[in-house]
N, C-alpha and C positions, 0 to 999 in steps of 0.2 A: 447681420443678424444680431439682435441684442443679447449680450451675455448675462443680463439681469436674471435671477432665479425666478422660476415660474411662480406667480402669486397664488395659484390653485393647488400647488402641490402640497397638500396637507395630509400627513400621514393619518391622523385621526379621523378625517373625512374619507379618505380612500379605503381604508380598512373597514368601514361601515357596510352593512348590506347595500345592495343596489337600490332597493326601495327607500333607503333611509339617506342616501347620498344627496338627492334633490330635495329642495324646500318644499313643504306642503302646500305652500301658497301658489305654486306654479301649476298652471292648468295645461297640460300637453295637448289637449284637444280644443283649445281656445279658437284657433284659426282653422279648425277642421270644417268643411262644409260637405254634407252629405249629398248624394245624388237623388234628384226626384225621379223615382221610378213608379210606374203604376202598380198598385196592388195587384198581385197575381191571384186570379180565381182558381179555385180547385176543380171547377167542372169544365175548364177550357180544353181539356185534352179529349182528343176523340178516341176514347176506349184505351185500354191498356195495351201494352206491346205483347204480342204473342210470345210464348216461351220459345227459346231456341231450339232448333231442331239439329244442330250440327253434331255429326257423330263422326267417329274416326273413319277415314275411308269414303266418306260420303261428301259430295259437294254441297256447298251452302245453298240454301234455298234462294232462287233468283240469280244465281251466278251464272248458270248456262255453261259452265266449263267443267269438263271431266277432271276427276282427281289427277294430279301430276302434270297437267298441261300448263304451260307458262301463259301469261297475259300477253295478248298481241298488242303491238303498237307501242310497248315499252321494253327497253332493254333490260336484260336480266340483271339482277342485283350485283353490283360490282363488289369484287373481292375487297377486304380491308386492305388498304395500303400500308405498307410497313412505315412505322414512325420513324422520322428523322432523327439520327443520332444527336444528341446534345453536344454542344461545342465543348471541347476539353476545358477543364478549369485552368484559370490563370495561375501562373507560377508567381503569385503574390501572397503575402501574409496579411489578411484584413481581420483587424481586432476591434471589437466593439468595446468601448470604454464609457463609463458614466461622466456625465458633465460635471466638471469640478465645482461650479457655483451651486449646482443643485445638490451635491454632496455636502456642502457646508451647510446649506439650510436644512437637509435632513438630520445631520449631526446635532445641530443646534436644537432641532425638536426633540429628538431622543433625549438629550441631557435634560431638558426643561421639563418634559413629562415624566421621564424615568421608565417609560414602558419598554417592554421586550417585543421586538418585531421580527418576523421571520425574514431571514436574509434573502432567500430566493424569491419571496413574493415582493419584496422591494425591487430586485432586479427585474421582475416581470412589469412593475410599475414603471421603471425607467425605460424598458423597451416599448412600451405602449405609445409613447409620443417621441417625434423625432427630436424636439427641442431637448429632451432629457438626456440624450446620448451623443457620442460622437465616434466616427470611424477613423482608425489608423491603418494606413497602407505602407507596407515595408517590402523591399525587394529582397529576393532570394538570390543566394549566389552560388556558384558550383565550386568544385574543389579549387580552381584556379583563381577563385575571387571574381569572376566575371558574372554580372547579373543574368539570371535566366530570363527575366522579361523586364527590360527597362521601364522606367516611370518617368514621365516629364510633367513639369509644373509651369503652367501659364501664368506668370506673375501679374498679367493685366486684370484678370478676373478670377484668379485663385481656383483654377479648374486643372484636373489631372488628366493625362493623355497617355496612351501606350505607344505612341510614336511621334516624332517631330512632325511628320507629314499631316497627320489628323489635326495637331495643333495649329499648323500653318493655314489649313482650310478653315479651320474655326475663326481664327482672327481675320482672315480676309473676307469672310461671310457676315460676322457679327460687329467686327470693329474696323470696318473699311474706312469710314469716315474718319476715324482718329489719325490715319496716316496719309490718306490721299483724298483729293477733291476732285470730282469728275466736272469737266467743262466742256460743253457741247457748242460747236460753232457750225454755222451753216456751210452746206457744200453742195455740189451738183447732185441732183437725185439720179437714180439708176435710169438709164436710156431705155427706152422700148415701152411696149404695152404689155401688161402683166395681168391676166384674169384670174389666175389662182396660184397659191402657194403652198408649199409643203410645211407641216406642222407636226412636231412630235407628239404622239399619242399618249406619251407617258409623263413628260413634264409640260406640255403645252407651248413649248419654246417655238417660234415662227422661224424656220430655217430658210425660207425664201423659195422662189421658182426652182424647179429641178433643172431648168437650163441656164440658171444664173452661174456666173463664173466662180462665185465663192460659195457655192451650195455644198459641194463635197467637202471643202475644208470645215465649213460649219457643222456638218453631219458627223466628221470623224472627231472633231474637238468635243462636241456634246457627248458623244460616246466615251471617249476617253476620261472626261471629267466626272461623269455622274453615273454612267452604266457600264463601267469597264468589266464588271463581273458577267454581263450578259454577252453571248455571242453576237458578233456584229451583224450578222445575217437576221437573227431574231430581233435585234434592236431595229434593223432597218425595215422589217415587215411591219413594225409598229408605227411608221411614219404614214400620215395620211394626207390627202390632197384636199385643201379646203378652198372653196370658190366663192366665199363670202367677201362682199365689197369692202366691209369694215376692216376685215383681217388683212386684206391686200393693201388697203390704204394704210394700215398701221406700219406694215413692213416698209412700205415707201417712205413714209415720214421717218422712221428710224434710220434708214439710209440716206436721208437728205441732210443729216447732220454728222459732223465728225467728232468724235469723243476723244479727248485728251485728259490726262490725269496729272495734276499738279502735286508734287511731293510736299508733305507737311512734317514738321518736327525734324528738320533736317538743316544743317548749317547754311546750306547753299540751295537756293531755289532750283527746281529742276521739273521739267515737263516730260512725261511718258507718253508715247503714241498708242499703245495697246495693252491689253491685260497681261499679255505675255511678259512684256517689259515690267509691268508693275509687280508681277510674280517674282521675277529674278531680282528686282531691286529690293523687294521686301525680304527676301530670303538672305541677301547678302548684308543688308543694313540693320534691320529691325529684329529679325528672328533670333539671332544668337543673344540678344539682349533680354528678350521676353521670355522665351522658352529655354529652360535649362533642366537637365536630368537631376533627379533627386533619388535618395534611397529610403527616405521615409517622409511622410507628411499626414497631417490630420485634418479631418474636415468634420464640420458639424453634421448632424443627422439629417437636416433637411437639405443641405447642400450636397451631400454624398447621394442621396436618393434621387436627386435632380441631376446626376452627372450627365454631361453631353455625350461622352464616350459610351456606346451602347454595352461593350463588353464589361466595362467597370460597373455600370448601372446593374447589369444582370449579376455580377459577383456581389455587389452590395446587397441585393435583394435575397440572394441565396445565404449569405452570412447571417443577415437578420433573421431569416426563417429558421436557420439552425439554432441559433441562440434563443428564439422564441420557444421552441421545442424544449430546450434544457438550457437555461442560462448559465452555464457553468463559468464562462469567461467573464461574463459581467459580474456575477457574484464574487469570483476571485479578486477582479480589480476592485469591487466595491469594499470587500473586507479589508484590503490594503489602505484604501483611502479612510475607511472609518477607524481603523487601528491609529493612523496618523493623527486623528482627532481624539484619541484617548477613549474609545469606546471599546467594550468588551463582547467576547463571543462565548456562547455555550450551547449545548444540544439538549433538547427535551427528549426524554426517553431514548437517547443515543440515536436519534434519526434526525430531527428538524433544527437546523442551526439557526440561533436566534441572536440578535444584536441588542445590546443594552447598556447602561451605564456602569454596571458591575456584574461580576459572575456570582451565581448563587453561592452562599456560605451559610452552612447550618448554624443556628443559634441555639446553643444549650442553655435553657433557662435555669436549669439547677446549677450549672457552673459558672455562669456569667451573671455578674450583678447588672440588673437593668431595673428601669422604674416600673411601677405597677400598670401605667398606662401601655407600655410596651408589651408586657406580659398578657395584658387583656386582648391586645390586638392579635398576638401570635396565637393564643389560645382559641380566640373566635374563629380565625381563618383556618385553624386545624380542624376545628368541630364542624364548620360550615363548607362543604366542598363548592367550588365555583362561587365563591363569594365576590362581591363587587364592593367598589368604594362607597356607592350610595347605601347599599345595605349595612355595611360596616358603620357608617355614620348615623343611619337610623337607629340602629340597635344600642350603639355605645355612647353615642352623643346626639340624641333627638332634638330636633328644634322644638321650641315652645309652641303651643297651638296659637294661630293668628287670632287677632281679636276680630270680632264680627264687624264688617264695614257698615258704616252709617248709611242711611237711606239718601241717594243722591250724591254720595261722596265719591270722588274718583278712587280707582284701584289703588290700594296701598303699594308702595314699592316692596320688592323682595327683602326679606328680614336679613340683616347682617349675621354673620356667623357668631355663634356664642363663644365664650373662652374655652369650654369643653371641645368644641369643634375644632378650634384653632390649635389646642394641644393635641388632639387626635391627628389632625392633619400633619403637625410637626413631627409627631412619632412615627406616622407612617412614612413620611419623606425620608427620615433617617433610616428606617428599615430597608427601604427600596434602595436607596443609594449605597447602603452597606452590603446588599445582596442577600439579606436575610429574608425579604419577601420579594416576590417577582409579581409585577402587573404585566399582563400580556396585552396584546393589541386589541382584544376583544373586551378588555375590562376586567377579567377575572384575576383574583389575587391567589396565590399560592406562596406557601413557605418553602424555603430551601430544605430538602430532605437530608436526613442524617447519613453520611457516607457510610457504605458498608465496610467492615474491617477487611483489611487486605490479608489474605492467607500469608503465613511466613514462608519465606523462600527456602526450599530444601537446601540442606547443606550439602555441599559436594563432597564426596569421599575423598580422603588425602591420597594422593597418588604416591605409590612406593618410589623411594628414592633408589634408583639404579646405580650401581658401582660403574665407574668408567671401564670400558673394555680394556683388557690388558693388551699391550701392543703385540703384534705377531712376531715370532722369532725371525730374525734376518736369514736369508738363504745362506746356504753353506759357502757359496763363493762370493759372499759379500765381504767388503773390506773389514767389517767389524768383526768377522770370525777369523781372520788371519792373526795369528799370534805375533807379537812385536818381535823384531830381530833381537838375538843376543847381543850383549854388550861387547863381547870379543869377537863377534863374527863380522866378516868384512862386509863393507856396504855392497850393495848389488852393482855388478859390473866390474868390481875389482878383480885383478888376477889372484890365481890360487897361490897360497904360500905354503910350501912343504918344508917341514922341520928336518933338519939332518938326523940321519940314523942314529948317530951316537948319542944325541940328546933326546931322542924321543924315547919315551918310556915304552918297555916292552910289555906288552899285554898278551897273554897266553890263554886262549880260551879252553875251558875244560873239555876233555873228550865226552863225546856223547855217550850217555849211559843207555846201554842196551836193555831192553826189558827181560827180566829173568824168565826163563823157561825151564820147565821140568824136563831134565835130560836123564834118561835112564842110565844109571851106573854100570860099568862093566862088571862082569862077574869077578868077584875075587878082590875089587879095589873099593876102598872106603873113600867116601866124599868127605872133601875138606870143608869144615864149616865157614871158613872166611872166604874162600874163592867160590865155593859152590862147584868146584870142578873135581 
């Protein structure tokens, strides 16, 4: 498929109303031919239909069936069959991405026009046609690093498959002539007289007479190759007996030749006698070089929708429908690609994201020195809500009235822009590309609003500085509380040294003093003041 950008992907045209996108010269009903029907007469009805007399609990007129009785000859209404459970989702990551060539064209249009377009509406336009987007398939892995669902790429036609067996069947059915060439040689036809043959009612393949020696082999082989999910007895019941002479003759002609297969694209020529040998040879020689496992691959939108693998095709459709409802994934990828091209983003009323050449910037006419033309444009847009470029030009730089055409003269060409209109267009271009004026996709002009002053941030109260906590006193038995040994004390473990008695000083402890008690004196004896006796 060509990678050239789509020629009709024009933002200015696509954002117009539906009735304005097509040319007014196109007649949609030019090739429409009505049916010739006879005019209906109003008096051809044989009277009016009488009013209905149906009442609850009463049989309808002419039915002849009592209420609650079932209609004879027809089975009762079957109950609703339970819906089959949908298949589990694939353990793959499918991402929708905008086509890079289309994004380049869009970015160029946005820079040239200067208009602001809603980002999510552009994403919807990209999803509307398969040429504008692509699908990326990525493998998910478990904790051990093993893929949860393997993905295989066929290098011959750039198709994806969920197993190597599916890719092998696809190559042998679609690209058989690339690797092998069938060669038929005459041989002896089957002996005997055959008046009927067995034919598969599902595929239409002729299996041969049931009493032929190769019949059971062909029956088992067809079931294993194409109808393995069906029970063999159910498949066998779909086989029918055909007595048509043309069908019988075709089977005899097919068995009157011997088919051999010449190998192609191999260094040495080789001839194989049956399809089983062809399958084994293809699996050993060609399959490892053509089909390889991949962790990620990207397909164009049209190629992904036409995937040969049914499970992948179903997953692609589900991913596209999910993005069609809300294109968050496409819009995110689109914003990253637009940012790489230098475009800016902003939200209108804090809701709708737009992409443009510049972000809105408020222009203060009192504080910023600008020309009179710029001031007039800004003041006119502020005074006229939903102003357009044409209205702005008609008021600020109107065109002179055209001269009346002479009789019989051809129509005059459109008048060229006046110097005032050229200056107005230049000032408006500068305002738009600086972000002071916004031109939306529908053509309306607005000026950037003055930002609201931000409220001052409340000052945080100073946190009190806490003194570091004093260390806890060590326990009594701690080594820190043990006083150091005296200088003249012996070291621990040394023998005791006793001084001789003659040299040791005599220390006499004073006698204990007994507390004085009041003892009554004997009669006739005076108490001594010194001894108290």
